[in-house]
C-alpha positions, 0 to 999 in steps of 0.5 A, a space after each residue: 227489536 224494531 225501532 218502535 220497540 226501542 222507542 217504547 223502552 226508551 220513553 219508559 226507562 231512559 234515566 235522563 228523561 226520568 230525571 229531567 221530568 222532575 224539573 217540571 214537578 219542581 216548577 209546579 212547586 215554585 208556582 205553588 210557593 208563589 201563590 203563598 202569602 206571608 203569614 199574619 204576625 201576632 205581637 203582644 206585651 205584658 207589663 214588666 214593672 208597675 212603678 205606681 204599685 211597685 209590682 213586677 209583671 203586673 199582668 192584670 193591669 197592663 197587657 195588649 196584643 196586635 195582629 198584622 198582615 202584609 198586603 201586597 200592592 202593585 200586582 206583586 203576587 200576580 206577577 210572581 205567579 206569572 213568572 213562575 208559570 213561565 218557568 214551568 213552560 221553559 222546563 217543559 220545553 227543556 224536556 222536549 229538547 232533551 227528548 228530541 236529542 235523545 230520540 235522535 241518538 236512539 235512531 242514529 245508534 239503531 241504524 248504525 248498528 243495523 248497517 254495521 251488522 250487515 257489514 259484519 255479515 258480508 265480511 264474514 262471508 268473504 272471510 269464510 271463503 278466503 280462509 279456506 282458500 288460504 289454507 289450501 294455498 298454504 298446503 300447496 305452497 309447502 309442497 312447492 306446487 304454488 309460489 309463496 308470492 301467491 300465498 302472501 297475496 291471499 294472506 294480505 286480503 285475509 289480513 285486510 278482511 280481519 282488520 275490517 272485522 275488528 273495526 266493525 265489531 268495535 263499532 257494534 259494541 259501541 252502538 250496542 252500549 249506547 242503545 242499552 243506556 238509551 233504552 234501559 235494556 241490559 241485553 244486546 239489541 239486534 235491529 229488526 228491519 225487513 228488506 222491504 222496510 229498509 228499501 222504503 226508508 231509503 226511498 224518496 220522501 215527500 218534501 216541501 220547498 226549503 222555505 217550507 221546511 224552514 217555516 216548519 222548523 221555526 214553528 216546531 223546533 223546541 230549541 228555538 221555541 225555548 229561546 223565544 219563550 226566554 224573551 217572554 220569561 224575561 219580560 215577565 221577570 222585569 214586570 215583576 221586578 218593577 212591581 217590587 218598587 211599589 211599597 207594600 201595606 201592613 194592615 192590622 188590629 191592636 188591643 190595648 188594656 190600659 196604656 192607650 188613650 182609653 182603657 180596653 181600646 181596639 185600634 186599627 193599624 196601617 203601615 207603609 214604607 215611604 217611597 223616597 227612592 226606588 228600592 229595586 232600581 238595580 234589579 229592574 235595570 238588570 232585567 231590562 238588559 236580560 230582555 235585550 240579551 234574550 232577543 239577540 240570542 233568539 235572532 241568532 238561533 233563528 238564523 242558525 236554525 234556518 242555516 242548519 235546515 238549508 245545509 241538512 237538506 242539501 246534504 240529504 239531497 246530495 246523498 240521495 242523488 249519489 245513492 240513486 245512481 246505483 240501481 238495484 240492477 247494479 247491486 245485483 250485478 255486483 253480487 252476480 259478478 262476485 259469485 261468478 268470480 268465485 266459480 271461475 277461480 275455482 275452475 281455473 278460468 281466471 288468474 290469482 292476480 285477477 281474482 285478488 284484484 277483484 276481491 279487494 275492489 269488492 271488499 271496499 265497494 261492499 262496505 262503501 255501499 252500506 255506509 252510503 245507505 246509512 249516511 242517507 238515513 242519518 241525514 234524513 234523521 238530522 232533518 227530522 230533528 231540526 224541523 221536528 215535524 215528521 218528514 221521513 217515516 
């Protein structure tokens, strides 16, 4: 699968993303709930005992009912709805945070798997030759034609290669498992990257200055934007809590058959709490402290993000410069010398000590080069995640 194939499967199947999406739906439901007013209230009465006629439940002579509605004052409903809408924006930013984080994990595991497979291929190639060579030496050693010391020297290289293979296979299983979880695909995934694509990924990418990267990160990084939105959210919450100090109005109409000043009278009813003190003072104070807290957190996140961008850029630059020192010609020469050493050893032109020394050096160098290429791509992905504007393609 190409990386694009994996991304498509990831966006369709990833269970964490699907679960997080429901938080946005929950926030929509909260907005709907915030728009709902209190139900009108119906109260009524009937006569229980008439002392004049000595009748119980003299309903025909005395009954009444009233309908009241709570009327919100001070913009309470408007403020509650604004706060609920702000919570939805926070839920959307949390979804974006998770999307960026999981996509980063997808890319990281994809490229890790790609280079581990290349390392396995290279190691298997070396093992194939060295195992054949070791078998031949064991036969000759048994016949007394070569020394046991030479056999042991070859055996040590085979053991090291097998140890490399075990470690590589363990990594491959781990990265394959991670990709299965991220993409929702139960089959093993084999990264599909052509040689030209791999070279293009490692090529120098267009960059701005560090300050430009920091500016883009502050504009686009979902984690930082979430902290900014928290300040706005806490201000809306504080505004809502302040409005709760304003008393609400109870407005209604009443019908009374006989117990009022007039028979069959209809009355207008108005009720409002007496504002002798601020009933929500503590919550208002708590909300104001939350504003200050979120402002400090946002300042910290800004500094933290700028520092991370600066560090990630320097790491990428150092790794690029390190890999750039190794020219394509150098890599070709490495393979050329490797094949030449195999041929010369078969022909008896070099000693076993020279051959095994070279094979040990080649084994380590081949693995290091794959790791250097992978590290460069991973550092580029780290910058992409922080800036959240496409820098590397």
